[in-house]
C-alpha positions in Angstrom: -5.5 -0.8 -13.2 -6.8 -2.5 -16.6 -9.4 -5.4 -16.4 -10.0 -7.4 -19.4 -12.4 -10.3 -20.1 -11.0 -13.6 -19.9 -7.5 -15.0 -21.3 -7.1 -15.7 -24.9 -5.2 -18.8 -26.3 -1.7 -16.8 -25.9 -2.6 -15.7 -22.3 -3.6 -19.2 -21.4 -0.3 -20.8 -22.7 1.9 -18.1 -21.5 -0.3 -17.5 -18.1 0.2 -14.0 -18.6 -2.6 -11.3 -19.5 -2.6 -9.3 -22.6 0.2 -11.1 -24.9 -2.0 -12.3 -27.4 -3.2 -10.3 -30.5 -5.7 -8.1 -28.6 -3.2 -7.4 -25.9 -0.5 -6.6 -28.2 -2.9 -4.2 -29.9 -3.5 -2.6 -26.6 -0.2 -2.2 -25.5 0.4 -0.3 -29.0 -2.6 2.1 -28.3 -1.1 2.8 -24.9 2.3 3.6 -26.2 0.5 5.5 -28.8 -1.3 7.8 -26.0 2.1 8.3 -23.9 0.8 5.6 -21.2 3.7 3.4 -20.0 1.8 -0.3 -19.7 4.7 -1.4 -17.5 3.1 1.0 -14.9 -0.2 -0.6 -15.1 -1.4 -3.6 -13.5 -3.3 -5.6 -16.1 -5.2 -8.5 -15.4 -8.7 -10.3 -16.5 -12.1 -10.9 -14.7 -11.7 -14.7 -15.3 -8.4 -16.2 -15.0 -8.5 -19.3 -17.6 -9.6 -19.3 -21.0 -13.5 -20.4 -21.5 -14.1 -23.5 -23.9 -14.1 -22.5 -27.4 -13.2 -19.1 -26.3 -17.2 -18.5 -25.4 -18.2 -15.5 -23.3 -17.6 -16.1 -19.5 -20.6 -17.5 -18.0 -22.0 -15.5 -15.1 -20.9 -18.3 -12.3 -17.0 -18.2 -13.6 -17.2 -14.4 -13.5 -18.6 -14.4 -9.8 -16.5 -17.1 -8.8 -13.5 -15.7 -10.1 -14.2 -12.0 -9.0 -14.9 -13.3 -5.4 -12.1 -15.8 -5.0 -9.2 -13.6 -7.2 -9.9 -10.4 -8.5 -11.4 -8.8 -5.5 -7.9 -9.9 -3.8 -5.9 -8.3 -6.8 -7.8 -5.0 -6.3 -7.2 -5.1 -2.2 -3.6 -5.3 -2.9 -3.0 -3.0 -5.7 -5.3 -0.4 -4.3 -6.0 1.2 -7.6 -7.8 4.6 -7.4 -8.7 4.1 -11.6 -9.9 0.8 -13.2 -10.4 1.0 -16.8 -12.7 -1.9 -17.8 -12.1 -3.6 -21.6 -15.6 -4.5 -22.7 -19.0 -5.1 -21.0 -18.1 -8.3 -19.4 -15.4 -6.7 -17.6 -17.7 -3.9 -16.6 -20.7 -6.1 -15.7 -18.3 -8.5 -13.3 -17.1 -5.3 -11.6 -20.7 -3.6 -11.4 -23.4 -5.8 -11.9 -24.6 -3.3 -14.5 -27.2 -5.2 -16.7 -26.8 -5.8 -20.3 -26.2 -2.5 -21.5 -24.3 -1.7 -24.7 -20.6 -0.8 -24.2 -21.0 2.3 -26.4 -23.6 4.0 -24.2 -21.2 3.5 -21.1 -17.8 3.8 -22.4 -16.0 6.8 -21.2 -18.4 7.6 -18.5 -16.8 7.2 -14.7 -18.5 5.1 -12.4 -17.4 5.5 -8.7 -17.6 2.4 -6.6 -16.3 2.1 -3.3 -12.6 3.5 -3.2 -12.0 3.6 -6.9 -13.5 4.9 -10.3 -14.1 2.9 -13.0 -13.6 3.8 -16.6 -15.5 1.6 -19.1 -14.4 1.3 -22.8 -14.1 -0.9 -25.8 -12.4 -4.4 -25.8 -9.1 -3.8 -27.8 -10.1 -6.9 -30.1 -13.2 -5.0 -30.9 -11.3 -2.0 -31.6 -8.9 -4.0 -33.8 -11.7 -5.2 -35.7 -13.6 -1.7 -35.9 -10.8 1.0 -36.3 -13.4 3.6 -36.7 -13.5 3.4 -32.6 -10.1 3.8 -32.1 -10.0 7.5 -31.4 -13.1 7.0 -28.7 -10.8 4.2 -27.3 -7.7 6.0 -27.1 -9.5 9.0 -25.6 -11.2 6.6 -22.8 -7.6 5.2 -22.1 -6.1 8.9 -21.8 -9.3 10.3 -19.6 -8.2 6.9 -17.1 -4.8 7.7 -17.3 -5.3 11.4 -16.4 -7.6 10.6 -13.5 -5.6 7.9 -12.1 -2.5 11.0 -12.2 -5.1 13.1 -10.6 -5.8 10.8 -7.7 -1.8 9.3 -7.4 -1.1 9.1 -3.9 
């Protein structure tokens, strides 16, 4: 399972996650890593685009997580969740403002699943020097999921 932050403009228009520029980049990187994105459940912490594309506010994160995301997790029952960016990680764990660069790639065990935090694909698309780390995190999460597959 991959969890991002919030829908972008294209995601909001199409009502589908990861169809905009960042999502297309993510799928390209997954393909480069030999990870079949069609076998992943991909969603966001919040389900609608914040006004002016601002960061989601804590109440929005809490509301969407409690009402929708927790239900999605319960249905999908992932063994591994890869969070994209600090907001997705904070929404699942409550971890305070810590740079994603210090948390990325380090597994966090919560309840019945492991979280593998990594960079947001929009950031990696702008900062190509992070691409090898991003790929490493995605492959690590994928290998963990294969290891714990039912």
